[in-house]
C-alpha positions, 0 to 999 in steps of 0.5 A: 187263567194261562197255564204252561204245562211242561211234559216229560215223557218219551211215549205219547200213549203213556198215562203220564202223557194221556193225563196231561192232554186230558187235563189241558183239554178240560182247562180249555174247555173251562175257558182258560189258555193253555200251552202244552210243551212236550219236551220229547215231541219238540226234541228239547236239549236238556244239556246246559252249557254255552249252547244256552247263549248267542255270545260270550261274556267271557270266552276264555272261562265258562261260569254259567251264572255270569253268562246268565246275568250277561244274557239277561241284560242284553237279550243274549239267550239262544232262541230256543230258550228265550222262547221257553223263558217267555212262556214261563213269563207269560203264564199264571200257572206252571205245571210240571208233569213227569213220572217218577224215575229213580226217585226223581224227575226225568233228565229231560225235565231237569235239563229244562229247569237248568236251562230255563230257570236262568238267574236274572230271569227267575231268581237272583239279586236278592229275589228269591222265595217271597221276594222271588221273580215268580211271585204271584204265580202258581206252580204245581208238579203232576206226578205219575208214580209206578208204586203204591200210595202205602210204598210212599207213605210214612211207614212205606219203603220209600217214605213219604212223597212229599219228602222226595218231591221237597227239592223240586217244591221248595228248592226250585219252585219256591226259591224262584217265588212260586206259590206252590201247590200241593202235587197231583199224585197218580200212584200205580196206574199200571195196576189199576182198571180202567174205571179207577184210571178214569177217576184219576183223569176226573180228579186231575181236571177238577184239581186244574179247573179249581186250582187257585183253591187247591191246598198250598205248600208253606212259603219260606219268608226270607226275612225270617232267615238271617243268611239271606241278608248276604249278598251272595246267597248259598244257593247261588254259590252251591250252583256256581261251583 
């Protein structure tokens, strides 16, 4: 299988980055193809605007979705974005690897999604959820959480980790058609000893090697929702506002 792992952590020696490298090495040793994209190392620009495109569909007013549609039809994305889009199109499995900051993903990861997940390339024209352009691919979040598992439980101060990650799993990955694997969660690594951290590394390698057998989150079937027959979805309209 062809994996792309998109990593967002500024410190190469961090637990998050070390976990990513260990997991990708385990995949390579098992014969899989691996593409590790370290967003900080490559200096990825997270700002999404006219720099995404080599030419303007409308030079007078910027509408990102209109520009994305035009670029998708004409091959008009910047070289930087086209490379990331080609990586995404070629993969069988997408892994987004990042630490939780303020109950969400780092800005550089969100910027990668904002720029790479363009209309016409990952969704659009009635192609979302079970009809999405990424249908047939797997996606998984590999998330490092500073707090304990108890803090992110039903009775914890932050609530369930799956609820926190739902906007990404459902509103981004599921929306674009990925089959979404349950996230791999590494809790409080700084509070653990070497043996416990090694156990997390081993568990992560096992999850990746056997990802096709890992539990998946439910996929929404768009025919069950009347509003999806509308010509323009609310999701697209919200992003265009």
